[in-house]
Wavefront OBJ file of the C-alpha trace (Angstrom):
o trace
v -16.275 30.070 -12.132
v -14.945 26.493 -13.855
v -19.401 26.401 -15.156
v -18.598 29.877 -16.600
v -15.306 29.270 -18.489
v -16.943 25.991 -20.176
v -19.471 28.047 -21.359
v -17.204 30.548 -23.172
v -15.184 27.583 -24.569
v -18.265 25.850 -25.901
v -19.185 29.341 -26.899
v -15.343 29.626 -28.754
v -15.710 26.220 -30.497
v -17.293 27.778 -33.207
v -14.438 30.045 -34.029
v -11.544 27.588 -35.568
v -8.760 30.655 -35.336
v -7.784 33.316 -32.529
v -5.971 36.049 -34.819
v -6.822 39.170 -32.515
v -4.243 39.342 -29.510
v -6.962 40.415 -27.018
v -9.004 37.489 -27.743
v -5.994 35.138 -26.854
v -5.498 37.438 -23.479
v -8.829 37.202 -22.880
v -9.191 33.080 -23.198
v -5.714 32.709 -21.329
v -7.134 36.155 -18.496
v -10.805 33.716 -17.992
v -8.675 30.948 -17.473
v -6.280 32.552 -14.838
v -9.458 33.882 -12.946
v -11.289 30.371 -12.920
v -7.976 29.038 -11.832
v -7.838 31.252 -8.999
v -11.883 30.515 -7.589
v -10.950 26.905 -7.896
v -7.757 27.189 -5.788
v -9.330 29.298 -3.415
v -12.733 26.979 -3.038
v -10.070 24.228 -2.622
v -7.844 26.015 0.015
v -10.986 26.850 2.132
v -12.290 23.063 1.851
v -9.146 20.919 2.476
v -8.557 22.090 6.621
v -5.462 22.832 7.736
v -2.710 20.611 7.696
v -4.405 18.062 5.641
v -2.970 18.773 2.150
v 0.913 17.575 1.387
v 3.406 17.586 4.165
v 1.920 21.161 4.890
v 2.427 20.928 8.461
v 6.432 20.432 8.175
v 7.017 22.842 5.266
v 4.377 25.153 7.164
v 7.041 25.047 10.351
v 10.468 25.582 8.076
v 8.922 28.749 6.794
v 7.669 29.698 10.653
v 11.652 29.187 11.975
v 12.567 31.553 8.817
v 10.258 33.559 10.312
v 11.030 33.736 14.103
v 14.959 33.038 13.693
v 15.845 34.421 10.806
v 17.671 31.406 9.359
v 17.240 28.172 7.895
v 16.439 25.357 9.926
v 18.969 22.218 10.702
v 17.933 18.551 11.115
v 17.247 17.642 14.633
v 17.835 21.231 15.914
v 15.255 22.694 14.577
v 12.600 19.651 16.502
v 14.380 20.105 19.490
v 13.758 23.993 19.569
v 9.951 23.197 18.768
v 9.698 23.452 15.045
v 8.274 20.391 13.348
v 9.613 20.226 10.231
v 11.131 16.788 10.364
v 12.398 15.474 6.144
v 11.648 19.172 5.229
v 14.418 20.991 7.003
v 16.712 20.222 4.740
v 14.964 20.946 1.233
v 16.305 23.590 -1.481
v 14.879 26.669 0.807
v 13.653 29.283 -2.481
v 10.380 28.499 -1.400
v 10.650 28.474 2.318
v 12.275 32.318 2.327
v 9.781 33.555 -0.378
v 7.310 32.437 2.025
v 8.438 33.709 5.219
v 9.136 36.951 3.348
v 4.937 36.800 2.837
v 4.357 36.133 5.980
v 6.651 39.447 7.219
v 5.117 41.577 4.347
v 1.360 40.737 5.189
v 2.468 40.695 9.202
v 1.135 37.118 9.425
v 0.417 35.106 13.021
v 3.299 33.724 13.605
v 1.481 30.695 15.949
v 3.187 27.239 16.012
v 1.506 25.348 13.625
v 0.690 22.289 16.682
v -2.176 20.606 15.450
v -3.000 16.848 17.132
v -2.222 13.982 15.499
v -5.138 11.450 15.070
v -4.340 8.449 16.433
v -3.075 5.998 14.021
v -5.843 2.994 14.488
v -8.747 6.155 13.601
v -7.074 6.699 10.357
v -7.441 4.334 7.328
v -4.498 5.931 5.656
v -4.058 3.950 2.260
v -6.315 1.975 0.748
v -9.625 0.878 2.524
v -13.098 -0.300 1.856
v -14.464 3.168 2.557
v -13.832 6.715 2.089
v -14.051 7.449 5.684
v -11.616 8.143 8.168
v -8.865 9.739 5.583
v -7.824 12.921 7.901
v -4.873 12.515 10.126
v -5.097 15.374 12.088
v -7.735 16.330 14.661
v -9.544 19.882 13.680
v -11.068 21.263 16.958
v -14.535 23.535 16.584
v -12.700 26.807 17.049
v -10.449 25.833 14.018
v -13.818 25.935 12.050
v -15.366 29.144 14.192
v -12.409 31.171 13.663
v -10.765 30.501 10.227
v -9.284 33.629 9.645
v -7.306 33.767 12.693
v -4.423 32.645 14.619
v -2.077 29.328 12.346
v -5.350 29.001 10.378
v -4.916 32.509 8.805
v -1.263 32.271 8.117
v -1.891 28.678 6.572
v -4.739 29.962 4.369
v -2.796 32.994 3.380
v 0.367 30.898 2.628
v -1.649 28.579 0.392
v -2.548 32.027 -1.582
v 1.086 32.662 -2.208
v 1.225 29.249 -3.507
v -1.545 29.918 -5.935
v -0.289 33.413 -6.838
v 2.857 31.345 -7.699
v 1.190 29.056 -10.510
v -0.599 31.532 -12.126
v 2.844 31.960 -13.428
v 2.878 28.455 -14.998
v -0.091 29.228 -16.655
v 1.019 32.248 -18.149
v 4.426 30.357 -19.166
v 2.434 27.494 -20.382
v -0.095 29.644 -22.680
v 3.265 31.788 -23.567
v 5.153 28.875 -24.877
v 2.032 26.869 -27.259
v 1.191 30.385 -28.359
v 5.063 30.818 -29.368
v 4.435 27.244 -31.512
v 1.014 26.911 -31.815
v -0.810 30.111 -32.876
v -3.858 29.669 -34.216
v -4.847 26.650 -32.807
v -6.717 24.809 -29.932
v -3.169 23.508 -28.481
v -2.942 26.670 -26.526
v -6.371 26.206 -24.687
v -6.428 22.336 -23.840
v -2.626 22.501 -22.623
v -3.482 24.947 -20.565
v -6.496 23.995 -19.109
v -4.881 20.593 -19.023
v -2.349 22.101 -16.439
v -5.376 24.482 -14.465
v -7.823 22.083 -13.773
v -5.606 19.267 -13.023
v -7.487 18.367 -9.344
v -3.845 17.520 -8.184
v -2.723 20.165 -9.869
v -5.442 22.554 -7.686
v -4.717 20.593 -4.783
v -0.853 21.569 -4.968
v -1.061 24.802 -5.826
v -3.482 25.136 -3.099
v -1.108 23.939 -0.342
v 2.100 25.064 1.303
v 4.632 23.290 -0.446
v 8.071 24.116 -2.380
v 6.544 22.390 -5.109
v 4.555 25.561 -5.963
v 8.273 27.091 -6.959
v 9.884 24.739 -8.989
v 6.762 23.797 -11.247
v 6.451 27.990 -12.703
v 10.478 28.324 -12.848
v 10.732 24.860 -14.651
v 8.257 26.001 -16.885
v 9.949 29.564 -17.980
v 13.185 27.717 -18.065
v 11.399 25.446 -21.039
v 10.820 28.199 -22.582
v 14.363 29.728 -22.630
v 15.388 26.505 -23.279
v 12.892 26.126 -26.093
v 14.313 29.494 -27.746
v 17.728 28.923 -26.973
v 16.852 25.813 -29.645
v 14.477 27.593 -32.061
v 16.219 31.409 -32.630
v 19.379 31.097 -29.873
v 18.919 33.849 -27.073
v 20.875 37.412 -26.568
v 23.754 37.204 -24.284
v 21.317 38.344 -21.381
v 18.914 35.641 -22.258
v 21.895 32.922 -21.855
v 22.440 34.619 -18.149
v 18.922 34.904 -17.167
v 18.076 31.077 -18.296
v 21.285 30.246 -16.129
v 19.491 31.611 -13.351
v 15.976 30.507 -14.067
v 17.730 27.148 -13.785
v 20.023 28.121 -10.172
v 16.279 29.221 -8.693
v 14.614 26.073 -9.715
v 17.530 23.908 -8.097
v 17.329 25.561 -4.860
v 13.373 25.235 -5.411
v 14.022 21.398 -5.245
v 16.267 18.960 -6.303
v 14.394 17.961 -9.635
v 15.466 21.852 -10.606
v 19.029 20.829 -11.169
v 17.419 18.314 -14.278
v 16.440 22.072 -16.320
v 20.663 22.938 -15.957
v 21.166 19.389 -17.738
v 18.085 19.827 -20.379
v 19.665 23.352 -20.971
v 22.999 22.038 -21.371
v 21.795 18.975 -23.824
v 20.102 21.562 -26.210
v 23.042 24.164 -26.078
v 24.964 20.871 -27.894
v 22.236 19.797 -30.439
v 22.078 23.259 -31.732
v 25.817 23.820 -31.715
v 26.211 20.513 -33.899
v 23.082 21.450 -35.665
v 24.414 24.943 -36.873
v 27.841 24.439 -36.879
v 28.377 26.820 -33.835
v 32.326 27.371 -33.102
v 33.587 25.616 -29.558
v 34.744 28.583 -28.406
v 30.886 30.103 -29.010
v 29.770 27.209 -27.867
v 31.859 27.232 -24.261
v 31.308 30.501 -23.717
v 27.434 30.209 -23.883
v 27.967 27.389 -21.454
v 29.082 29.216 -18.945
v 26.769 31.794 -19.455
v 24.496 29.577 -18.085
v 26.183 27.601 -15.988
v 28.261 30.314 -14.077
v 25.161 31.743 -12.513
v 23.016 28.805 -12.255
v 26.574 27.589 -9.816
v 26.799 31.145 -7.903
v 23.306 30.453 -6.740
v 23.608 26.487 -5.973
v 26.921 26.631 -4.663
v 26.209 28.101 -1.277
v 23.502 25.441 -0.690
v 25.609 22.886 -1.751
v 28.571 23.764 0.798
v 26.016 24.379 3.522
v 24.752 21.331 3.376
v 28.406 19.129 2.907
v 29.015 21.667 6.233
v 25.852 20.025 8.344
v 25.359 16.510 6.791
v 28.556 15.816 5.091
v 26.158 15.339 1.831
v 25.580 18.292 -0.577
v 22.306 17.290 -1.321
v 21.293 17.065 1.832
v 19.171 13.623 1.125
v 21.047 11.527 3.797
v 19.328 13.306 6.565
v 16.205 13.525 4.538
v 16.331 9.908 4.219
v 16.871 8.883 7.729
v 13.285 10.961 8.424
v 11.383 9.006 5.586
v 12.664 5.813 5.943
v 14.728 3.519 2.993
v 12.991 1.368 0.457
v 13.326 -2.349 1.387
v 13.026 -3.665 -2.093
v 12.584 -2.933 -6.014
v 10.125 -0.283 -7.653
v 6.606 -2.184 -8.411
v 4.232 -1.968 -11.085
v 1.622 -1.123 -8.604
v 3.897 2.074 -8.029
v 3.385 2.882 -11.383
v -0.034 2.854 -11.274
v -0.451 4.676 -8.152
v 1.717 7.636 -9.802
v -0.333 7.771 -12.902
v -3.937 8.065 -10.521
v -2.012 10.854 -8.185
v -0.606 12.612 -11.227
v -4.352 13.830 -11.450
v -6.000 13.753 -8.220
v -4.876 12.568 -4.497
v -5.230 13.590 -1.002
v -2.849 12.600 1.269
v -4.237 9.473 2.830
v -6.980 7.833 -0.067
v -7.223 8.726 -3.555
v -10.681 9.352 -5.268
v -13.716 7.263 -6.432
v -12.229 5.473 -9.557
v -14.912 7.046 -12.166
v -13.357 10.461 -11.230
v -9.775 8.952 -13.552
v -12.002 7.434 -16.191
v -11.317 10.738 -18.393
v -7.716 11.492 -17.602
v -6.932 8.134 -18.751
v -8.595 8.359 -22.150
v -6.971 12.257 -22.203
v -3.442 10.467 -21.435
v -3.621 7.721 -23.358
v -5.538 8.969 -26.837
v -3.463 12.079 -26.554
v -0.131 9.845 -26.544
v -1.185 7.934 -29.733
v -2.266 10.932 -31.663
v 0.953 12.757 -31.614
v 2.970 9.126 -32.032
v -0.092 8.854 -35.219
v 0.721 12.787 -36.471
v 4.339 12.804 -35.702
v 5.052 13.128 -39.985
v 2.421 16.016 -40.115
v 4.256 18.455 -37.495
v 6.467 21.256 -38.930
v 10.374 21.327 -37.868
v 9.358 24.097 -34.906
v 6.500 21.581 -33.803
v 8.451 18.600 -33.675
v 11.574 20.515 -31.895
v 8.670 21.508 -29.389
v 7.518 18.226 -28.831
v 11.335 16.738 -28.402
v 12.239 19.200 -26.057
v 8.926 18.521 -24.318
v 9.758 14.511 -23.936
v 13.166 14.901 -22.931
v 12.274 16.896 -20.272
v 9.190 14.776 -18.956
v 11.860 11.601 -18.874
v 14.520 13.763 -17.156
v 11.938 14.044 -14.368
v 10.279 10.787 -14.829
v 14.325 9.560 -13.980
v 14.190 11.386 -11.313
v 10.890 10.225 -9.953
v 12.910 6.812 -10.555
v 15.722 7.151 -8.949
v 13.939 9.193 -5.143
v 11.617 6.455 -5.549
v 14.234 3.755 -5.829
v 15.435 5.315 -2.541
v 12.168 5.626 -0.532
v 8.426 4.769 -1.596
v 6.686 8.370 -2.916
v 4.915 7.378 -5.632
v 3.018 10.565 -5.958
v 2.466 11.928 -9.633
v 2.929 15.068 -8.219
v 6.775 14.851 -8.357
v 6.083 14.932 -12.197
v 4.975 18.410 -12.094
v 8.419 20.277 -13.009
v 7.160 18.758 -16.375
v 3.383 18.912 -16.273
v 3.326 21.701 -18.500
v 5.829 19.729 -21.525
v 2.871 17.024 -20.655
v 0.349 18.785 -21.414
v 1.544 20.068 -24.336
v 2.361 16.774 -25.604
v -1.353 15.175 -25.186
v -3.119 18.762 -26.342
v -0.569 18.188 -29.372
v -1.791 14.533 -30.084
v -4.849 15.059 -29.625
v -5.327 18.377 -32.068
v -4.501 15.623 -34.678
v -6.793 13.469 -34.001
v -9.763 15.729 -33.926
v -10.440 19.351 -33.356
v -13.977 19.347 -32.113
v -12.782 16.648 -29.821
v -10.492 19.091 -28.513
v -12.103 21.928 -28.500
v -14.809 19.630 -26.353
v -12.582 18.546 -23.634
v -11.276 22.416 -22.874
v -14.796 23.071 -22.205
v -15.454 19.447 -20.272
v -12.247 19.766 -17.808
v -13.501 22.923 -15.887
v -16.449 21.319 -15.398
v -14.730 17.993 -14.110
v -12.403 19.082 -12.051
v -15.445 20.872 -9.981
v -17.114 17.623 -9.611
v -13.787 15.945 -8.625
v -13.847 18.433 -5.890
v -17.391 17.634 -5.213
v -16.933 13.731 -5.311
v -13.758 13.971 -3.804
v -12.357 16.348 -1.369
v -16.096 17.755 -0.094
v -17.339 14.071 -0.244
v -14.369 12.747 1.939
v -13.793 15.604 4.479
v -17.076 17.400 4.881
v -18.473 17.556 8.487
v -21.929 15.886 9.172
v -25.024 18.077 8.682
v -26.369 19.645 11.650
v -29.894 20.251 11.778
v -32.016 22.057 14.117
v -32.991 20.688 17.276
v -36.882 19.463 17.170
v -36.503 18.575 13.676
v -39.031 15.063 13.031
v -36.129 12.345 12.269
v -37.077 8.887 11.043
v -37.739 5.876 13.372
v -37.374 7.668 16.456
v -35.905 6.270 19.533
v -34.111 7.032 22.705
v -31.114 5.458 23.219
v -28.590 8.089 25.841
v -25.143 6.843 25.904
v -23.232 8.324 29.150
v -24.748 11.276 29.612
v -24.216 13.575 27.284
v -25.579 12.812 24.187
v -29.063 10.432 22.685
v -29.975 9.252 19.434
v -33.168 10.111 18.733
v -33.675 8.412 15.276
v -32.145 6.716 12.744
v -32.188 4.825 8.945
v -30.623 1.752 8.458
v -30.684 -0.406 5.120
v -29.003 -3.435 3.357
v -28.416 -2.371 -0.543
v -26.451 -3.052 -3.244
v -25.354 -0.206 -5.215
v -23.984 -1.358 -8.524
v -23.564 2.352 -9.712
v -21.310 2.422 -6.653
v -19.549 -1.053 -7.694
v -18.756 0.864 -10.863
v -18.381 4.295 -10.315
v -16.091 4.282 -6.201
v -14.454 1.635 -5.706
v -14.261 -2.422 -5.794
v -15.654 -2.797 -2.003
v -18.676 -1.186 -2.890
v -19.507 -4.342 -5.401
v -20.364 -6.261 -1.797
v -23.614 -5.017 0.149
v -23.481 -1.582 1.650
v -24.885 -0.885 5.102
v -26.403 2.495 4.678
v -26.598 4.416 8.125
v -27.576 7.695 9.052
v -27.800 8.385 12.793
v -29.839 11.498 14.444
v -27.569 12.570 17.674
v -28.928 15.654 19.980
v -26.440 16.389 22.331
v -27.619 17.429 25.896
v -24.489 18.824 27.329
v -21.043 19.174 25.884
v -18.636 16.421 25.250
v -14.477 16.199 27.022
v -13.921 13.240 25.351
v -13.528 11.618 22.075
v -15.472 8.227 22.075
v -14.697 6.137 19.441
v -18.427 5.235 17.500
v -18.735 1.193 17.200
v -21.212 -0.084 14.247
v -21.030 -3.685 14.266
v -23.220 -6.553 12.706
v -23.205 -8.984 15.369
v -24.717 -12.808 15.540
v -28.451 -12.547 16.990
v -27.782 -15.662 19.058
v -27.308 -15.681 22.309
v -23.604 -16.110 23.545
v -22.391 -15.917 19.795
v -19.798 -12.929 19.832
v -19.218 -13.277 15.580
v -19.304 -10.354 13.914
v -20.265 -9.563 10.526
v -18.797 -6.073 10.339
v -17.195 -4.041 12.952
v -16.278 -0.545 12.353
v -14.806 1.456 15.451
v -13.470 5.030 14.554
v -14.333 8.920 15.485
v -17.864 9.556 14.195
v -18.756 11.731 11.230
v -16.613 9.698 9.278
v -13.728 10.572 11.174
v -13.896 14.411 10.695
v -16.149 15.381 13.470
v -14.952 13.518 17.098
v -17.581 13.908 20.018
v -15.620 16.777 21.616
v -16.733 18.661 18.747
v -19.997 18.337 19.317
v -22.286 21.242 20.077
v -25.110 21.431 22.243
v -28.550 22.711 20.665
v -27.976 20.754 17.323
v -29.303 18.046 16.050
v -26.632 16.175 14.215
v -26.750 13.955 11.036
v -24.528 11.041 10.861
v -24.319 9.334 7.771
v -22.598 6.308 6.518
v -21.925 3.742 3.748
v -20.150 0.836 5.042
v -19.133 -1.844 2.519
v -19.891 -5.269 3.976
v -17.105 -7.267 2.414
v -16.301 -11.020 3.140
v -16.865 -13.462 -0.019
v -16.696 -16.695 1.682
v -19.743 -15.567 4.204
v -23.380 -17.738 3.824
v -26.159 -15.238 3.659
v -27.455 -14.747 7.166
v -29.338 -12.220 9.374
v -26.891 -9.824 11.780
v -27.905 -7.289 14.218
v -27.130 -3.781 14.145
v -25.741 -2.549 17.207
v -24.458 0.589 18.056
v -22.188 1.239 20.817
v -19.259 3.844 22.117
v -15.880 3.060 23.165
v -13.833 5.452 25.788
v -10.373 5.485 23.905
v -8.903 5.815 27.792
v -10.077 2.673 28.997
v -11.316 0.799 26.440
v -14.770 0.762 28.586
v -18.180 1.257 26.805
v -20.069 3.846 27.543
v -23.425 2.514 29.210
v -26.755 2.958 27.031
v -30.195 4.000 28.906
v -33.281 4.346 27.248
v -35.768 6.394 29.520
v -33.569 6.217 32.498
v -33.741 2.688 32.666
v -29.962 0.618 31.459
v -29.822 -1.616 28.791
v -26.103 -2.600 28.495
v -23.125 -1.528 26.683
v -25.056 -1.392 23.275
v -28.365 0.095 21.644
v -30.029 -2.846 19.266
v -31.151 -1.221 16.497
v -32.329 -3.148 13.857
v -31.834 -7.119 12.417
v -30.691 -7.314 8.539
v -30.555 -10.563 6.249
v -26.867 -9.988 4.552
v -25.795 -11.590 1.416
v -23.059 -13.675 1.009
v -22.699 -17.131 -0.735
v -25.031 -19.987 -0.480
v -23.102 -22.693 0.298
v -23.434 -26.655 -1.207
v -24.387 -28.932 1.915
v -23.863 -32.480 1.803
v -26.348 -34.432 0.497
v -27.696 -37.281 2.860
v -30.578 -38.324 0.763
v -33.041 -38.980 3.326
v -35.716 -41.252 1.945
v -38.486 -39.899 3.584
v -37.609 -36.071 1.954
v -38.552 -33.277 0.860
v -41.100 -31.825 2.043
v -43.222 -28.883 1.306
v -44.622 -26.772 3.711
v -47.699 -24.124 3.129
v -45.629 -23.697 -0.588
v -43.429 -22.034 0.938
v -40.472 -23.761 2.685
v -39.096 -26.974 1.380
v -37.438 -29.914 4.421
v -34.658 -30.743 1.695
v -32.896 -33.530 3.291
v -32.065 -34.314 7.498
v -29.892 -36.756 8.854
v -29.772 -37.706 12.641
v -26.207 -38.236 14.390
v -25.090 -39.217 18.262
v -23.155 -36.629 19.637
v -22.818 -38.506 22.937
v -25.155 -40.708 25.081
v -28.473 -39.660 25.015
v -28.037 -36.658 23.623
v -28.506 -36.482 19.684
v -27.995 -33.831 16.988
v -30.620 -33.363 14.544
v -29.489 -31.376 10.736
v -32.034 -30.103 8.776
v -30.992 -28.203 5.080
v -34.138 -25.736 4.432
v -34.661 -24.502 1.198
v -36.881 -21.072 0.683
v -39.499 -21.186 -1.965
v -41.367 -18.113 -1.395
v -40.653 -14.938 0.731
v -42.829 -15.012 4.312
v -43.638 -12.178 7.001
v -43.565 -14.809 9.774
v -40.657 -16.051 12.159
v -41.899 -19.460 12.659
v -40.571 -22.077 14.948
v -38.740 -25.491 13.952
v -40.179 -28.470 16.082
v -38.215 -31.703 16.422
v -39.987 -33.943 18.148
v -38.819 -37.562 19.408
v -41.905 -40.312 19.581
v -41.612 -43.901 21.265
v -43.963 -46.635 19.263
v -47.421 -45.306 20.493
v -46.474 -41.977 20.034
v -45.970 -40.460 23.546
v -43.292 -37.744 23.411
v -39.807 -38.597 24.358
v -37.752 -35.460 23.551
v -38.075 -31.779 21.985
v -36.050 -30.266 19.937
v -37.771 -27.182 19.162
v -36.542 -23.199 18.487
v -35.838 -20.864 15.603
v -33.710 -21.842 12.602
v -30.096 -21.388 13.571
v -31.153 -20.643 17.367
v -32.441 -17.642 16.166
v -29.714 -17.011 14.112
v -31.559 -16.483 10.717
v -35.429 -16.012 11.108
v -37.602 -16.861 8.473
v -39.033 -13.449 7.244
v -35.317 -12.702 5.909
v -35.175 -16.013 3.772
v -35.261 -15.352 0.342
v -36.080 -17.292 -2.470
v -33.363 -19.628 -3.229
v -31.745 -19.497 0.556
v -30.376 -22.628 1.347
v -30.252 -23.188 5.602
v -28.408 -26.164 7.594
v -30.714 -25.762 11.054
v -28.813 -28.379 13.561
v -31.334 -29.347 16.899
v -30.430 -31.108 19.788
v -32.916 -34.024 21.487
v -31.820 -35.040 25.097
v -32.802 -38.163 27.339
v -33.424 -40.653 24.371
v -33.573 -44.147 25.536
v -33.288 -47.539 24.036
v -36.903 -47.478 22.380
v -38.589 -47.437 19.285
v -38.761 -44.044 18.049
v -39.778 -42.002 15.413
v -38.823 -38.284 14.596
v -41.121 -35.753 12.987
v -40.493 -32.277 11.668
v -42.131 -29.061 10.992
v -42.892 -25.586 11.101
v -45.364 -23.766 13.380
v -46.027 -19.961 14.773
v -44.804 -19.379 17.868
v -47.696 -16.702 18.617
v -50.242 -18.915 17.823
v -49.257 -22.494 17.648
v -50.715 -23.323 14.250
v -48.263 -25.811 12.259
v -47.837 -25.070 8.433
v -49.444 -27.469 6.103
v -46.303 -30.446 5.500
v -47.211 -32.304 1.463
v -45.334 -34.773 0.283
v -45.568 -35.588 -3.190
v -48.653 -33.404 -3.566
v -50.389 -35.390 0.215
v -50.438 -33.894 3.213
v -48.781 -35.288 6.135
v -50.140 -36.456 9.551
v -50.322 -33.838 12.154
v -48.140 -31.257 9.311
v -45.567 -33.290 10.153
v -42.494 -35.080 8.286
v -41.510 -38.170 9.923
v -37.700 -38.183 8.813
v -36.617 -41.447 10.287
v -38.161 -44.201 12.456
v -36.417 -46.442 14.170
v -34.226 -48.153 17.459
v -31.939 -46.158 18.863
v -28.991 -47.365 20.814
v -27.276 -45.933 22.976
l 1 2 3 4 5 6 7 8 9 10 11 12 13 14 15 16 17 18 19 20 21 22 23 24 25 26 27 28 29 30 31 32 33 34 35 36 37 38 39 40 41 42 43 44 45 46 47 48 49 50 51 52 53 54 55 56 57 58 59 60 61 62 63 64 65 66 67 68 69 70 71 72 73 74 75 76 77 78 79 80 81 82 83 84 85 86 87 88 89 90 91 92 93 94 95 96 97 98 99 100 101 102 103 104 105 106 107 108 109 110 111 112 113 114 115 116 117 118 119 120 121 122 123 124 125 126 127 128 129 130 131 132 133 134 135 136 137 138 139 140 141 142 143 144 145 146 147 148 149 150 151 152 153 154 155 156 157 158 159 160 161 162 163 164 165 166 167 168 169 170 171 172 173 174 175 176 177 178 179 180 181 182 183 184 185 186 187 188 189 190 191 192 193 194 195 196 197 198 199 200 201 202 203 204 205 206 207 208 209 210 211 212 213 214 215 216 217 218 219 220 221 222 223 224 225 226 227 228 229 230 231 232 233 234 235 236 237 238 239 240 241 242 243 244 245 246 247 248 249 250 251 252 253 254 255 256 257 258 259 260 261 262 263 264 265 266 267 268 269 270 271 272 273 274 275 276 277 278 279 280 281 282 283 284 285 286 287 288 289 290 291 292 293 294 295 296 297 298 299 300 301 302 303 304 305 306 307 308 309 310 311 312 313 314 315 316 317 318 319 320 321 322 323 324 325 326 327 328 329 330 331 332 333 334 335 336 337 338 339 340 341 342 343 344 345 346 347 348 349 350 351 352 353 354 355 356 357 358 359 360 361 362 363 364 365 366 367 368 369 370 371 372 373 374 375 376 377 378 379 380 381 382 383 384 385 386 387 388 389 390 391 392 393 394 395 396 397 398 399 400 401 402 403 404 405 406 407 408 409 410 411 412 413 414 415 416 417 418 419 420 421 422 423 424 425 426 427 428 429 430 431 432 433 434 435 436 437 438 439 440 441 442 443 444 445 446 447 448 449 450 451 452 453 454 455 456 457 458 459 460 461 462 463 464 465 466 467 468 469 470 471 472 473 474 475 476 477 478 479 480 481 482 483 484 485 486 487 488 489 490 491 492 493 494 495 496 497 498 499 500 501 502 503 504 505 506 507 508 509 510 511 512 513 514 515 516 517 518 519 520 521 522 523 524 525 526 527 528 529 530 531 532 533 534 535 536 537 538 539 540 541 542 543 544 545 546 547 548 549 550 551 552 553 554 555 556 557 558 559 560 561 562 563 564 565 566 567 568 569 570 571 572 573 574 575 576 577 578 579 580 581 582 583 584 585 586 587 588 589 590 591 592 593 594 595 596 597 598 599 600 601 602 603 604 605 606 607 608 609 610 611 612 613 614 615 616 617 618 619 620 621 622 623 624 625 626 627 628 629 630 631 632 633 634 635 636 637 638 639 640 641 642 643 644 645 646 647 648 649 650 651 652 653 654 655 656 657 658 659 660 661 662 663 664 665 666 667 668 669 670 671 672 673 674 675 676 677 678 679 680 681 682 683 684 685 686 687 688 689 690 691 692 693 694 695 696 697 698 699 700 701 702 703 704 705 706 707 708 709 710 711 712 713 714 715 716 717 718 719 720 721 722 723 724 725 726 727 728 729 730 731 732 733 734 735 736 737 738 739 740 741 742 743 744 745 746 747 748 749 750 751 752 753 754 755 756 757
C-alpha cells in the first residue's frame, strides 16, 4: 500500500491544483488506506508488549474490564494487575479501550509476560542491534496469535489505529481550510501518516492515541475561533474537547491554555466587549472544568496530589541533574523513530533531518509571502508546539523521559509548519516528498523493527549447509554447519552505526534440534587467544540465541535453524593479531557450560570453529638498532630488529620484531639457537611467532609483530645467537638475505658475544 500511494502521488505531481472536492477526498481516503495497512503491519510485526509501556496500559484496561473501577497505585498491583506508573494516568483512553474489549468480548486473560534477565537485554546504545526485546515470547504466542492475551493486545492496537485516523482527517481538514489547492495538505498529512514513530504509537496500547486526535481537532476549533469566531455551541464543543484531551493525558491541559490565549488575542484585535469575552471564556472553561474536576478531586483524595504525578514519579524515579543536549538529540531522533529499547540505523533518520531543517528555514524565508490567514495558522501552530515542548521540558526536568512521542499532541502543528516551509522552497520538491515518505516508512519498517525483532530463519531438515561440522551441545542440539568471516562493512559504518566502523564478525550458525530443549541456554561467542593457557578475549558475546528473540526453549525438533549475527569487534587500542572463534552454551541457573561432543567423543566445554586475523593498531615498537639487521627471508618477511636480555640466571629473553612484506600460506616456525665458539648447539627457543598467537599465514604486508622467545641453560661461554624461519612440516628454512647477500645456514646471527650470569 505505501508503494501504491507513492505511485499515486507521483501521478498527481502532474497536477498543481486539486479543484474538485471528490479528488481531494479521494487523496485523503488513499492516505488513510495506506496508513491503516501500514499500522496493521506494525501491529503484527511488533511482538506483544514490545511497544511503548504497552504492558502497563493493557493491564489498566484489564483492571477496568474486570473490576469496573479505575486502578489505584499499589492496591491494583497487590491484586495482580501490573499497572505500575500507569495507574494514575488520566483515564479516558483506558475507559474507551475497556469498552472496546467489552464490545467485542475479547479475552480477559492476564497480561503476564516473563521479563528477560537484565543482563540479557541490551537496552539503549550498544555495539549491535541485537538483544532488544525485553520479554520472553514463547512458541505458543507465534503459533496462536489470535487467542488469549495476544488477541486482546492486537485488538486494542487496532482500536488505537482507528483513533489515529481521526488525527489524519483533522489535519487534512485544517490544512485544506487554509491552504486549498496546494500541496501543503498532502505533505502535512503524509508527514504524520508515514512518520515511523507515529505508526509505532498508532499500533500500540497507549493513551497517546487518545490525546493526539483530540488535540488535533481542538486545534481546528481554536483556529476557527481566531479566524472567524465560533457559534455558541462551538465554544462549548471546544471546551469539551479541551476537557477530553486533559482526561487523556496531562499535556492535553495545554489545549485549554492555548484556547484562552487565542480568545484574548482575538478579543483585543476585534475589540470584543469584556462581558462577551468573559462569557465566551466561561463557555470554553466550564465544560472543561466540569469534566476534569472529578478526576482532580479523586487524585487529591487518593494521593494528595491533584495531578497524580507524585505516585507516578515514585514508580519511575526522579531526575538527578539537568537536561543535557544529548537528550535533545534523542528527543529529535525518537520523534521520527525508535523502539523502546533501541534506535534505528542512523541513515534512516537522514531524510527527516533534511525535512525538518529545510522546512523550518523555508518557513522563515517565506514568512513575508504568507497571507494573513496562513500567518495566523502558522502562529497558532508554533505556539501550540512550543507549549507542548515546554511540557516536555517540564516532565523531563522531573524524570528522564526524552521520547519524541511526547511531542505528538502537536504533531499536526509541526507537520503543517514543515510542509508550509517546503511549499515556499519548491513545489516540485514538496510533491516528491509526498511520494518519498510512504516508501521510506516501509523501508524503516524493514530495516528497523523487522530486522531487529525478527526470529532466525527456519530451514527444511536435510538441507545442505556450508562448512559441515558435528558439534553436539549437551544432548539436545547439534551445530551442523557454519559460515564465519571477518569483514570491514564500510556501508554499515556509514548507514547503520559507528560501532560498525570496526571489523565485524559475520557469523551464521546452522542448528539441528535433536530433542526438545527445556532450558534457555545462553549462547557464548568468543574470539579467544590461541595461545595455550592464555585467557585473553578479543570479543565476548553472551546472550540468548536468535539475537535475543529466539531462546533455545523455543527451538523445535525437525527443523534446521539459521542463526545469523553481525558483531562489531570494537577496541581501538588492540594490536592486529589472530584470534580463535569459540562457541559454547551456558546454563543460566548454574553458570556451567554445556559439554560439547563430536561423534560421541567429548571435546570439552567449547567448540573451536576457526581462527581469524583481526585488524587493530600497528604499534610503534622500540628501536634497539641491532647492527646485524635487517634480514630478509625469502622476500616475504623481514627481521627488522632484535635484542637479548637476561630474565634470570641461565634464562635469556630474545625479543624479535618481524615485518611482513608479502602474504604467505604457510605457518612458519621461528628458530632461535645458541651456539658455542665451536658451533655446538647450546640451547634452542624454537616456536611459532607469539607462541602461536599470530601464525604467519595470517600476516599481511605492513604488519609488525613483536615476538619473544627464551633460551635456557646458557653458561659462561662464547656464543652466538642465530635466528630464522622454517616450515615445520618439511624442516626447510626460508632463505635469509642481508644486503642482497645470502647468509650461511639461512640464519641471521643477531649476537656473538660472551654471556655472563
